[in-house]
C-alpha positions in Angstrom: -101.7 -119.7 -4.8 -104.7 -121.4 -3.2 -103.4 -124.9 -3.9 -100.1 -124.3 -2.2 -101.8 -122.6 0.7 -104.0 -125.6 1.1 -101.0 -128.0 1.0 -99.2 -125.8 3.6 -102.3 -125.9 5.9 -102.4 -129.7 5.6 -98.7 -130.0 6.3 -99.1 -127.6 9.2 -101.7 -130.1 10.6 -99.2 -132.9 10.2 -96.6 -131.0 12.1 -99.0 -130.0 15.0 -100.1 -133.7 15.2 -96.5 -134.9 15.4 -95.9 -132.6 18.4 -99.2 -133.6 20.0 -100.7 -130.1 19.6 -104.0 -131.8 18.6 -106.3 -128.8 18.7 -104.0 -126.8 16.4 -103.7 -129.8 14.1 -107.5 -130.1 13.8 -107.9 -126.4 13.1 -105.3 -126.7 10.3 -106.8 -129.9 9.0 -110.4 -128.5 8.8 -109.2 -125.4 7.0 -107.4 -127.6 4.5 -110.4 -129.8 4.1 -112.6 -126.9 3.2 -110.0 -125.7 0.7 -109.5 -129.0 -0.9 -113.2 -129.2 -1.4 -113.4 -125.9 -3.1 -110.5 -126.8 -5.3 -112.1 -130.1 -6.2 -109.0 -131.9 -5.0 -110.5 -135.2 -3.8 -107.2 -136.9 -3.1 -106.2 -134.1 -0.8 -109.6 -134.0 0.9 -109.5 -137.8 1.5 -106.0 -137.6 2.8 -106.9 -134.7 5.3 -110.0 -136.6 6.4 -107.8 -139.6 7.2 -105.5 -137.4 9.2 -108.4 -135.9 11.1 -109.4 -139.5 12.0 -105.9 -140.1 13.3 -106.0 -137.1 15.6 -109.3 -138.2 17.0 -107.8 -141.7 17.5 -104.9 -140.1 19.4 -107.5 -138.3 21.5 -109.2 -141.6 22.3 -112.4 -140.6 20.4 -112.5 -143.9 18.5 -116.0 -143.7 17.0 -115.3 -140.1 15.8 -112.0 -141.4 14.2 -114.0 -144.2 12.5 -116.5 -141.7 11.1 -113.7 -139.6 9.5 -111.8 -142.6 8.2 -115.1 -143.9 6.7 -115.7 -140.5 5.1 -112.2 -140.5 3.7 -112.8 -144.1 2.3 -116.1 -143.2 0.8 -114.7 -140.1 -0.9 -111.9 -142.2 -2.3 -114.4 -144.8 -3.6 -116.7 -142.2 -5.1 -114.0 -140.3 -6.8 -111.9 -143.3 -7.9 -108.9 -142.1 -5.8 -106.8 -144.8 -4.1 -109.4 -147.5 -4.1 -106.6 -150.1 -3.6 -105.0 -148.1 -0.8 -105.2 -150.2 2.4 -104.2 -147.4 4.9 -107.5 -146.0 5.7 -109.1 -149.5 5.9 -106.3 -150.5 8.3 -107.0 -147.5 10.5 -110.7 -148.4 10.6 -109.8 -151.9 11.7 -107.5 -150.6 14.4 -110.2 -148.3 15.8 -112.7 -151.2 16.0 -110.0 -153.1 18.0 -109.6 -150.1 20.3 -113.4 -150.3 20.9 -113.1 -153.9 21.7 -114.9 -155.1 18.6 -112.3 -157.7 17.6 -114.6 -159.6 15.3 -115.2 -156.5 13.2 -111.5 -155.5 13.4 -110.5 -159.0 12.2 -112.9 -158.9 9.3 -111.4 -155.6 8.2 -107.8 -156.5 8.7 -108.2 -159.7 6.7 -109.4 -157.4 3.8 -106.3 -155.2 4.4 -104.1 -158.3 4.3 -105.3 -159.2 0.8 -104.4 -155.7 -0.4 -101.0 -155.7 1.5 -100.0 -158.9 -0.1 -100.4 -157.3 -3.5 -98.0 -154.5 -2.6 -94.3 -154.4 -1.9 -94.1 -152.7 1.6 -93.1 -155.6 3.9 -93.3 -153.5 7.0 -97.0 -152.7 6.4 -97.7 -156.4 5.6 -95.9 -157.4 8.9 -98.0 -154.8 10.9 -101.2 -156.1 9.3 -100.3 -159.7 10.2 -99.6 -158.5 13.8 -103.0 -156.7 13.9 -104.7 -159.9 12.7 -102.8 -162.0 15.4 -103.9 -159.5 18.0 -107.6 -159.9 17.0 -107.3 -163.7 17.1 -105.7 -163.5 20.5 -108.5 -161.4 21.9 -111.1 -163.7 20.3 -109.5 -166.6 22.2 -108.0 -168.3 19.1 -104.5 -168.5 20.6 -102.9 -170.9 18.1 -104.1 -168.7 15.1 -102.7 -165.7 16.9 -99.3 -167.4 17.3 -99.3 -168.4 13.6 -100.0 -164.8 12.5 -97.5 -163.4 14.9 -94.9 -165.8 13.5 -95.8 -164.7 10.0 -95.4 -161.1 11.0 -92.0 -161.8 12.6 -90.8 -163.6 9.5 -90.9 -160.3 7.6 -89.1 -158.3 10.2 -85.5 -159.0 9.0 -86.5 -157.4 5.6 -87.9 -154.3 7.3 -85.0 -153.6 9.7 -87.5 -152.1 12.0 -86.4 -152.7 15.6 -89.5 -151.2 17.1 -92.0 -153.5 15.3 -89.7 -156.4 15.7 -89.6 -155.9 19.5 -93.4 -155.3 19.6 -94.1 -158.5 17.8 -91.7 -160.5 20.1 -93.3 -158.9 23.1 -96.7 -160.0 21.8 -95.5 -163.6 21.2 -93.9 -163.7 24.6 -97.0 -162.4 26.4 -99.2 -164.9 24.5 -96.9 -167.8 25.6 -97.1 -166.5 29.2 -100.8 -166.5 28.9 -100.7 -170.1 27.7 -98.6 -171.0 30.7 
């Protein structure tokens, strides 16, 4: 069953990535990518390309990560798969921020925000708002950063996510410290 073998390879890549065995994750993902292509499964191929981008991001190879995220996004656009899915676009924005290109990251995260506001996932919305605040902070627009951090924090009670709540509070505290 080639389809189930392909899914198993993809899942194996996910597991290797979770335990930071990145080379094994890439090997599994590249095999899955080839198989998805031969099956004509564009949704699977786009998902695995996104995951390959994530591995390269974890390895600090930000431009390579962007290249794979972009390939995933283009594949989704061409094949009509997940065109309203903000995950890949968000990953691209985060990588531009990692490269220090906060203006480009902000432009992308603002596009993601419009998509996130249409959805129901409040945690993803809060994370996007936090990403936007981070960009504004690095661009020197401290008041806008505080506004977006505050918006992010306002969604946290709905998410019950202690990690992101703490991260947002830490970002707000650091910004106030920076402002004296």
